[in-house]
N, C-alpha and C positions, 0 to 999 in steps of 0.2 A: 199702568201695572195697577197693580191691587194691591187695598192695603196691606197683605201679609207678605207680600213680596218684596211691598215697598218698605218693612221691618224688615225681615232678614235680610237684605243686599247694607241699609244701617247699619247691623249688628254685625256683619263678613268686616264691611271697611272701619268699624271699632276696632275689631281685633282685628286685625291685620293690621290700621294702625298705632295698638299698641305694642302686640309681639313688633313691626321693627321699630319702634322706642327705646324697647327691651336691646332687641337686638344692638344697637348703639351701642346702648350704655352700658353695655357686656363686653363689645369692642373695642370700647374705651374705654379703658378698664383702668389700665394700664397707661394712657397717658393721664388723666384722671387725677392715679395715684404718685405722679411722675409731678403734677401741676401742682394739689396741693402740703407738696414737702417740702418744693421750693415755696411758693408761698409764705409757709411755715417760718424758710430757714432767714427768706427777707423781713419778714414782720423782726423775729426772733433779732437781726441782728442791726434794724432798724431800732425795734427798743429797747435796746440792751444799756447797762449800765458804762461807761466812759471807762470804768474802773475794770469790767468783767480780763481785758485784758493782762490785766496783772497779775504774775504769777506766789501768790501770798505764798500760800504753801515752804515756799523757796525760801520765802523772804526770814523765817522764825525757825530753820533751821537753826 
């Protein structure tokens, strides 16, 4: 193959790989958002205060 054809094939291959990555990202966007929300919930539960489960507003009525 000539240098020009080789360069064209590399450009086409790189663009197809980028398009495949973008399609996977768009296709799995919902799964990524659900995973992020679940991780955020677990971290907030793990690092929350031990007194967060008390309803302080009801105590001082």
